[in-house]
N, C-alpha and C positions, 0 to 999 in steps of 0.2 A: 625758673631756671636761669643760673647766675654767669656770666659770662667768663668774668674774670677768675671766679674760682672753680670755675670746671664742677658744678655739684648740682645735680637736682634731688628733689623729691618728689613722687609719685604716691597724692594722697589716696586712697582705696585702690591699692592695688590691683586688688581680687585674685580671677586667674592667669591673669598677663594676658589675656587673649587681645587687646588693643594696645596692648603698651611693645614699644619697639626697643626690646630688650637691647638685639646686637648694635642696633644704631648710638641707644644711648652707650654700651659698654663701650664702643668703639669712639664716640665723641665728647665721653666728661670722664672725672677722674675716681668720683664716686658717686653712685644714686642708691638714696635712700626708698624702699617700698615698704608704705604704712599702711598695714590692713587689720580689721578684727582678725583674723587668723589668718595663716597664712597656709594653704594646701599643697599636700607630702610635692606636687609635678612642681610645684612655684620654688621650692625653696631645692629641690635637685636641678632645677632649669639654672637657677644664679647662682648655684654652687661652681660651677664651673668658672667665674668671672671672681674674680676677687673687690673689681670694687662695685661690687654688690653688697647693702647692707638691707635686712628685713628688720623692720620693726611694728611692733604690736599696740593699735591702739582703736579706739573705736572712733569711727570717724564719721560714724551717721549722726552722732547724740547731739540733739541742742539745735537741729536744724531748723530752718526758720522755714515757713509756711511760703507757698509762693505769691504769697499777697505781700509779702518782706513784712511780718507782722511778728512774732517772736510764735515759737511752736508749744501748743499748750497740750497738757493732755486732757479727751473727754471728760466732761462731768457728771 
């Protein structure tokens, strides 16, 4: 979150179960919610506030293994 620009982006917003929507809407001018898909409930809930933007992106692609090495497909 950047305080001066009052903008935040939530990567992997999912079902919004653990995203404090009311607080974000009150504190920030613009909130971007990024997920591979946005369930209908998420679209309905965020429609009430104009400062939410739903963006579609695959946030899990290319995630590193816990050891810190690059993720590789099994051979």
